[in-house]
N, C-alpha and C positions, 0 to 999 in steps of 0.2 A: 294716666292722663296728662297730654302734654298741652299746652297753649303755643299760640305764635310764637313766643319768643323763645321757644324751647324748653320753658321751666318744664320739669315732670313732678307729677305729684301720685301717691298712691293712695288707693282707698281701698279699703277691707269691704266686701260685700258679702251683705248676712242675707238670711231668709227671709227678713221683714221688706218687704218694695219701699225703695227708696225713689222720691221724685226728684229729676235734677233738672235744672233749668235755672232763668234770670229770677225768677219773682224772690221775693224776700222770705215768702212761706213755704218755699221749697227745700226738702231735706237738704240737699248740695247745690249753694249757689255758684253756678257760672258768670262770671261777670264781663258777659259780652251780649250786645244788641243783636249778635247772628244765631242767638239760639232765644227759643219762646220762653215763655215764664215758668211754663211746665214743658218742658222738652220730651223726657223719657220718664219711663219707670223703667227700673232696675233692681235684680234680685238673682241671690242663687238658690238653685232649685237643685237639690240631688249633687250631682257634680257639674253643674252646668251655671253658667250666668244668662239669665233671661234677661231680655230686654224689650219693652213695650215703647212702640211709638205714640207718642202723645201728641203730634203736631198735624194729624190728618195726613201722611205722607209729604210733608214738605222740610223734611230734617234731618234727617239719618240718612248713613250711607255705610256698606260694610262691602270692603275692597272695591270702592269706587261707584257701586250701583245702590242705587236708591232700593230703603226698605220699608215695609210698612209693618202695623199689625206687631204680632207677638212672635220674636225669633230667642234662637239662641245666640249667643256673642263666642263662637269657638276660640280657644285658646289659639295666639298667633297671627289671628286675624283682625286687620284695623277698623274700626267703627270711627266717623267722624260726624260731629253735631256742631255743626257752624264752622267757627276755629278750631274748634277742642278735637282732639286725635285719642282714641281708646282702645287700648289694649290690655288682653286678660294674659296676665303672667304665669299664673299658678292657682293651684284651690290649696286652703288649709282647712281642712274637714275635722270637726270637733268630733268626740269619740265619748262614747259613754262609758263612764267608769264606775259607776255606781249599781251597777247590774247585780243581781242576786246572782251567787253561784249555782251550778248546777248541781242539782240532787245526785248524790253519788249511788250507784244502783249495786246493790251486793248479788255475787253470782248467787244462783238458784243449785241446791244441791241437786246431783243425780240421784233417784232412788236406783 
């Protein structure tokens, strides 16, 4: 995410939805009156970043086009919320390492 001064911040997005906005009760506080108190909800789902517009269609654009509802923010695309610009740079997926090994099957003898 970058702000109007060009300062960039990197956030890790997990599977638990986060509310972003200027409200003090938002999970990520965006310090500008250009966004609403609860501007959007964002989370990772499979290998996608999902965004839900919480403004009623008045505050999110992807590649300059107004978006509403819930949508996928594709890597390389820019989303703006007020004065903030968001980009997906990649995915860091967790892998399960505590899975039980598969049972080894023994060959059946031929009669």
